[in-house]
N, C-alpha and C positions, 0 to 999 in steps of 0.2 A: 419873508421873500423865502427861510427856511421851513419856513413853518406851510408856506404854498407848496414848497417842495417833499416835504416829507408828508403834506395831507395826495400827493400825486402820487408819492412813490405807493402807497398803502391802497389808492383802492386797487379795485377786482381787475378794470383793462388793465392799469400799470404792471400786473404782478404777470397779467398772463400774456405780455405785450411782450419783457424782460423774459418770461418764459421763452416766447412762442423766438426772439433769435436765440435765446440759447442755445434751444432745442433745433432750430435750423441752423445753428454753426454744428454744435456736438452731434449734431445725428452723422452730417458726410464726415465730418473729420477723426468723427470715433470711427465711423465704417471705415471710410481710407486705413487710419491707423491698423484697423485688424486687419484690415487686409494685407497691405505695406508688412506690419506688425508678423502674421503668419505666412506670407514668401518669403519678405528675406529669413522669418526665423531658418523655417524649410532651408530658403536655400544658404543661408552661412554654415549652416549642420550639412547641408550634402558638398555645403565645398572645404569646409572640413574635414570633410572624412574626405574627399577627394586629393586633398590637398597630403594625407596622412595615407594617402593610399602612391601616390606618386611617391614620396620620399622614401614607401617602402619601398618599393617598387627601382629606386634610386639609388637606395641601401645596397638592393641585391644584385643591380646593375655592377656599383662599388667593387662588390666581397667577389663578385663573377673576375673581375678585373684585376684584382691584386692578386685571386690566384694562379690567373694567365700571367702576373709580374713573380712571382713568384716561380711556377717555373723557367718562365725565360730567362733569369737569372740560373738553376740549378743546370739550363744548358748550358749559358754563359760560363757556369763553375764544371761542368764533365767537358766543354771543348777547351778551357783552358788548362787546364788540370787542378784547379784551383780549391778543394772541396772545405771551403771558410761561406761566412755567411755572415762577417761579421762585415762586410765592406764587399761591395762588386767595386772594380773600378770603372769608369762613366760612371753609373749611376745610384742607387738609389743608397743609405745609409740604412739602417735600422736599428730604435731606439733598444735595442738586444740585442745579443747574438740568436743564431738558430740555431734548437739543439737541431744536431744533424746524424747519420748515421749509414755508413757505408757497407753493405750485408753485401759477404758472396760464397758461391757454395762452396768453396777452397777454407772459405776464415767463417763460421757461426756469428763473429761478433766484428766488427770492428770499429770500434766509440772515435768517431775521432774531438766529437764535441758534446759533453752532456750526459749523464746515463740516456737512453729509448728505452732501454727495458727489449727484455727481446719480443718483435716484432709478430702481429698477427698471418694467420702464413696465408698463403695467397690462394683463392681457388685457378683453375683454369679459363677460363672467363677471362679474369686477369691480368695471367701471364701471356693470353695472348693478346690483350688492350696492352701491356709493355710493349711487346713486339712488334706491335706498330709504330712504336717509337713513340709512342702517345702517355702526357702524365699520369696517374692515377692517383685517386685518394680511396684512402683506405680509413676504418670507422673501428675503434676496435673500446671498446671496456676501458676505463681509466685501471691497471692492477697496482704495481709496485711506483707508482709516479704518476704526474697530474697531465699526461699527454693522451688525449683515447685517438684525434686525427691526423693520417698524415697524408702526405704528399712524396709517392715514389716515382721514381723512375730510371729505367738504365741506362745504363752507365750504355753497355753496346746492345741496342733493340736487336738486333742476329743476336746476339749470348746474352740473352734477355736473363735467363734463372741464372748466371752465370757473379756479377754484381748490379746491385739497385743501390740507389741512393736513395735514402730515407730523410723526411723533413718533420719533425714536428711543426703542427699549425694549432694555433693561439686565435682568442680575437683579436688577441692585440695586433696579431697581421694583417688583420682584415679589417678593423674598423679603425677611423678617425679618433683619437680622442675628444673634439671638439664633441662628436655623437655625444661620449658618455655626459659631458656636461647637456647636454637637452632639457627639454620638460619631458620629451618623450622617452622610452622604454622599447633597447631594441632586442633581440635574440637572434640565435641562429640555432637553427636545427637542421643535423644533420640525415640523413634516410631512413635512420633508423629514430627518429624522434630525440634522442638524447642532444641536449644546448651545449652547441661547441665554445658560446660565449652568453652572459646573464647581465645583462648592462641594467644594473636596478631593476632588474627584473626578478616577480614571484613568479611559484610555482601555479597561481590560479590565472595568468596568462598564457600561461604556456598550452598547456592540457586543453581548451579548446583549437588552438593550431596545431597539434598536435595531433588530436580526434578528427582531424577532418580527414574525409576520401581523401586517399593517396593520389588520385588522379582530379583533384583538383585545385589547378593552378594558381588561385588568389582567390581573397573570401575574407571577408570582418567579420567580428563578434565582435561581444560583447562580457563585460564579467566585474564581478564587483570586489574588492580588500578592503579590511579595517572599516567598511562602513560604505564607502567613497565609492560610488560608478566608475567603470572607465571606457574605454571604445579602442580597438584592437584588429589590425587586418595581419595581414599577411600573405608572401608571394613568392611563388616556387622557384627555383632555381637549378632549371633543367642539365645537371654537369653527367648526362649518361654519355653522351655523343666524343665528348671532350677527355672529363676524364673522368670514366668508367664507370660512377658512384651514382648512385640513388639520388632526386631530388632532392637540395636541402631546402629549407622553413623559412625566409626572414620575416620574423616578428615583431608588432612592433604597437606601443600599445600610449595610450596615453589617454590622462583622467579627463573626464565628461564638463569638468566645471573646466578647464581649461579652452578644451575646447567648444566650451560655451560662453568663453571672454566677452567674444567680439557682440554676439546677440543678446548679453546682459547687457554688452554698452548701449546698441541700438534702439532698443527697449527704454533704458531713464532717456536717453532725449529725446524719446517716442512721443516719452508720457510729458516732460516739459515743454514743449514743444505742444500739445494737445491743453498741458494746465492753462499755457499762456495765453493761449486762442483763446478760453473761454471767459478769459479774465480781461484781453481787449474788448471784445462782443458784450460785453457786461455793460462792461463802459459804455462804452458809445452805445449801444438799448438804455441805459439811464437815462445819456444826453437826450439824444430823439423821443426818450418817448415823454422830457418836461413841454419839449418842447411842443407835444403833437397833443397833449387830453387838453388843453386848453382849449380849444375851436373845439371840440371833439365832446365837450362837457356844453359847452353853449350850444351846439347841433341837439345833443342828445334833450336839452331839455327844450326846444324846438321837434322834440319828436316827439315827448310827453303830449306838448299843447294838439297835438295833431290828435291823436290820440283818445282825449277827451274831445276831438270835433269843435275842433277850437282852430277852427281854420284861416279867420281872421292876426293870427301870431303870425308874426316877423321875427327873422333873427339876423345880427351882426355881429362879422365876426375879421375889423379891422386887420385885420393879420399881413395885406399885402401878397398872398401865395396862393394858394390855390385853394386851399382852407376859405379864403373872403371872396371866389368862384364859385364856391361849393356851398358859401351861406346865398348867395344871387339863385344860385340853382334852388335849391330849398326853397325858398321866399315863390318863386314862379310854379314850382309843382306845390305847393300848398294852399296858391290860389284855384290855378289849374282842377287840383285835388278835388274840393274843396265844389268848385260845376262839376265836376264827371260823379261825382260819389251822390247824388240825389237823380241822377240817370243810368248807374250803372247795371241796380236791379231789374229795372225798366230794361234793359239792352237785354239784360240776361232769359228774362224770362219770355222775351219776344223773340229770341235767337232761339230759343227751345223749345217756343208753337213752332216758329216755321220749318226745323231740321227736324220736328218729332213726324211729320204727317209726308204721305208722299200723292199726297191729293192735290194738285195743282190748285182749283178755287178755294179748301179748303187753305190752301198756304197760303194764297192771293190775303183770304181776309182773316190772317191773323195778320197777316202784316197791315194791312187799313186799320185793321182793328185797332193796333199801338200806335200810331201815327202820332194823332194829338198827343199822346204824351212828349212826343218829344217834341215839340213846334206847334206853334196857335197857324189853323189855317182854315179854310173854310170849305175845301174840297179835296178829297185827293183823287187818285188813281192808276189805276196798273194799265198801260196799256200792254198787251203781250200778241206780239207779229207773228202767225198763221203761216203767211207766205208770206216770199218776195216779190208777191201785185202790191202787198201793200196792204192785201187783209189782216184786221186784227180782233180780236178784243176786248172794251172795256169793260177795266173791273174799273167799279166808281164804291164812296162812300163819299157823299156827302154831309157835313155836318147835322149831326141830332136824325140821323136814316141808315139803316138799312141798304147795306152792302149790295149793287145789281150787276148787270153781266148784262152788258150787248156787244151786238159783232154792227161793226166800220172798216172802214178806210183809209186812210192815213197819205197823202200825195207824193208822189215820187221825190217833190225839195224839200218837205218837214225830213222825211229820214234822209237825206244828201245831210243839211243839217246835223243833225246829230252824227258827227261823222266818231269814229274812234278817238281823237285828240278831242273833244270835246268834254270838255266835265257838263255843264247845264248850260241852258238856251230860256231865253227869262222871254215873256210875249207880254205884249199889253192886249189885256181881253178887249179891248176897243178894235180891236185891227183882225180876233180873230170871228170867226162863224158860230154862233154856239151850234146848231147842228151838226158841224163837221165835230168836235169837241162834248158828244151826249155826254151830259151829267159833271161837266167840270167848267164849263165855262156856262154859270151860273150868278142867282142876284149878290152881287158882295165881291162879288169877285174880278178885280183890279189888275190881279198878276198870274201871268200861269207861269211857273219852276219847271221845266223839265232836266229831269234826269237819265242820258239813258245808262241802259245796261246792258252792255258788250261781254259777249262769249266767242272765245276764239275770233274775237277781231269780226266778227258778224254780229249786228245789232239786235239782241234779245229782245228786249222787252225795255217801256217806256215808262217812269215814277210821274205821272203829271201834279202837281202841290197845284192848288185853285188859293193864292193869299193876298188881302186888303194891303192897298197901297200902305198903312198905318206900318203893318208888321216889316220890321227891317230883320232878312234873314241873317242870319252871323256868317261865316263860315266856319265854324265850329257845330252850326244845326245841319246847313248841309252836306258837312261830313258825318253826324250821327247818320244821319236816312241815307246815304251811300255807302257808309259801314252797311245799315240794316241791310239795305237793297241788295247790296254783294251776298248776301246769307238767300237771300227768298231766289236771288238767282242759283244757288248753287242750292238748293232743293228744287227750284224748278227743272233744272238740269237735271239733279237724278229724274226727282220722278218722272221724267218723259227720255233719258238715256233706259229707266229700267223696263217702258213701257214697250219702247223699241228692242229690246232686249229682250222682253217675254215675245214679243210678233213674231222676229226673227226666230226667235228656236221652234216655236212652232209649224210657221212658215217652213221652217228646213224636216222636224219632223213631216209635215206635213205632202213635204217635195221627193223625202227619202223614201213614206210609205207609198208614191201613186209610183214612183221608177223600180218597184218590185211588185205592183200591182200589173204595170206595165209589160210585164214580164207574157203575160197571159190574158186576149184579151175575156178568161170567160172569172179573169177575177180581179176587171177593171171595179177600183173604187172599195174591194172588200175593206181593206184596211182605215178607208174610214167610216165605211158602213155601221165594221163592230167594232172603232170609236166614240162614235157618236151613242147606239144601243149600252154598251157597255157605259160611259158616262151616266145614260138616263136610268139606268140599274143603278148603281148605287148610287142616284142622289133621291131612289127611291127605297131606298138602305139604311139613305141616314148620314153617307159618307159624308164627312168635311175640304173644301176645298183641295185640300194639302192632297189626303186620298184621291178625288175627283180628280185633280191637275197630275199624279203617277198612272193613277186607271188609261187616262189620255193617251198615256206618253206610248205606257205598255199594249196599249193597245194597237197604236200605229205601230209601231215596232215587231207586232208579237207574228209573224214573220217573213221580219227581212232576213230570213234564213237562206227561206228560199230563192233570194238572190243565186244562192250555186247550184239548186235545184238543176237540173237536164231540164229542158224544155217541152224534149217528147213527152216525157210522162207528165209534166202538167196537159199537155193537151190531147192523151191518150184519151182513147173513146170507149177505150176497154176498162175493167176493173183495171187494177195495179197487178202482178203479181208477187209474191211471198217476200223476190227481193226485190223487186221494185219497191215495194213499201219498205222497205228497209234501209232504200236509198233515199228513198222521201220521209224519212224520218228524222233524219241528215239534218236536216233544215232545222229542229230544233238548239243543235248542237253548234251549227258554226250558228245561228243570229245571236249567240252566249259569244260566243270566240268574236263576232264583229262588235262586241256595243261594249268589253273587258276594258277594254284603253278610255272608254270615254267617261272619264268622273261623272257626268253630267247626267249618266244613263245608266248611272248604279241602283235609282229603281226601278228602271225598267225592266231590269234580268231577269228576275221573278218569276216575270208573266210571259215572258218571251221560251224561258224553262220547261214553264210546267202548265203552258194555256194545253196542253195537251196531257194530260194525268186527270186518271179520273176517282174520284170519289172509295171504290171497290178496291183500287191496284191498276183497274188493268192497261191504264193510262202509258204511255211511257215520254223522259225515254231511263225514269227511274222508278216507276211503279211504284209512287207514293198517294199513301188512302189518309182521306177527313182532313186532319187541321192540321197535316203534311204541309199541305197546297195553300199558298197563299192564298187569303182571302180574295183580292183584284188578280190574280190566274184562275182561281175558278168564278167568280164571276165576267172575266174576259173570256173563258167557255166558254158561257150558257150561249155569250155576242157572240161569238164564234160560230157554233154550231148552227142558231141562228138563221145567220145571216149565208152561209156552206149552202144548208138545206133548203132556204128561202131561195136561193137561186139557184139560175143555170149552170149545165157544167156542162162537156164536151161527154161524159159519159151516160147524162137524164136530165130529163128537166126537172127549174124548179117548182116544187113543189109550194099550194099553197097558204095564207099564214096561219089557217085554223089545223092540217093537218100540221104543223111546221112549229103548230102548238102543243098539239097531243101530245106529237112522238119525243117532245123538250120535255112533259108532264106525267111521262110514263117512267123517264129516266131520272128522273126528282129525288133522292134523296139515294137516288140505285152506282150512277154515272157521273150528275152533276147536282152543280149546291140547288138544295130544297127551294133558300130564303129567292138564288140567284133569280130562279126558274120563278117561279110567282113575281116578285119585282118585277121580271116580264111584262110577264100578263101582264099587269097593273098599266106596264106604261102603254101595252100596245089598244089595251081596254079605254085608256086615256086617248091614244090617238084618233081610233073609231069612231072615240062620241063626239070626237073635235071634226074629223069630216063628216061628221052628219049633222052638225051642226052648220055648218058653212054652207051643206048643201039646203 
């Protein structure tokens, strides 16, 4: 058993299936993991920066509240006459006494607690601010003591210059002690960028914040200290309105490592989850492979036998599941494949022969020639319906004979018995009149099997098979003939559609040409006559079928632009004036414009555009010369002149054909194509000879 398991896992299919399962788990899980990791890492980093910014903002608000509290205590002290800050009745107690000084105009310095040194001079704007009864923050470089930031308030706002109260403000007064103990770093910069407090802060953190634009209220930055990267942010605390001082900046920083600690924890958890998923999928895949590859090996051996064309081989898989059903289906398929394989090439050749032709007789002949290779029958035929009244053509091939075509009729009752719901109909030969089924009911035929072919719900043709009684036609035999009959019907339908389409095309062109010519009784039939003469000239010149079709289309449509020409000019009995001739010349441009939207008439446009051009450049509309004029247009030009000169017009009588030919001969090589003129002479000569022989 262990050896079997090892051999199963060592097979190529096992390794592929295992790899497939692992990849099917790894790719989506890995993709999701990467997407989640990327999105969450970015989100966690943004959240960390957002928290840092919120903490910085909260600290700025706390500093502002501390300043307001200090100012409130100053006002209370001034109001109570108690100029001491070691404790305020009913209020908070400071962790230390605040250095305080009373300065008046009469007394230079009244130091009530601690040396504060000589205070800085105040500007007029600052005195005005104090005169409004508002507190003032003053920053000055520290000289002989450690203080450089003061909170000042006038003892009497109306006489602010007489006496002021000064207290020194430090970081301990503005920052909670627990902030000092956090992982973040905090600094307060006054309006001059001088640190008021630096809680475990290096100068490298202060520089980016101090260098930021003065009008920037907040921002983030990065810096490196001792090889460790950190991130920071600053928040501007606006003091101008309340404290009459430039904005302070609260700067807070944190190491990148501590900021990204949640990201690293998330990454470790995600990687462990991915490894666990792959391990579970691998174990489940191995178990499934061991159960699956046994039946697959049996089926693989069966396919090898089929590859050797041993269609008698059968497989057995008693697994009790879908593999057993697959083995049974495999055996049925093997049996049917053996029968179909022998006929496959024959059917392919028959279908190729049928679909490669557009000649109905050739299509039916190819079908009948291959029928003996599909089944055994005495006679075979295709009855092609030509009308609803029962008129048909019998295409019949008797065993050992050449196919023949005979006209005939089928009674309405027989046609009704072969409706769309009927797959086949069998007649006993004894009940049939041989003359009604010419070539089908012959010696040896005891049954006549009819297979109707319907196209768009209408009976299109009938396949008839004359068989002996000993021949048993199986359903598969009928199915093969029906399949081949369907291909034949497609070929016949395509041939008929193309024929009808071609007739419709030429009929439309002819109708359009007649409509144009009918505009004037003098040009009645002109376009059709020009088309006939042009095609005869082209035939004499050796043009192929495609060129002749193009020539005919161009000739029928060469005067299509005259539909826009004034009728009075077409009916004028005298020569046209120069202005009238210019109007008539416009029919060429109009004809091209009419045909341009019709892709099928694209090859006729050069004829319409150039049939009035002349070899010497004297034609219109573009004055083309020589070979610049298309061959089809040169031929139509000759045919057009021949018919126009030989036809009666309102301003002259028709000239006899010899005179017309002489006129064209004089222009050959000058304005008209010489080869086309020669071909026209040959056509006329041949017609004259034919008329003479008839007489």
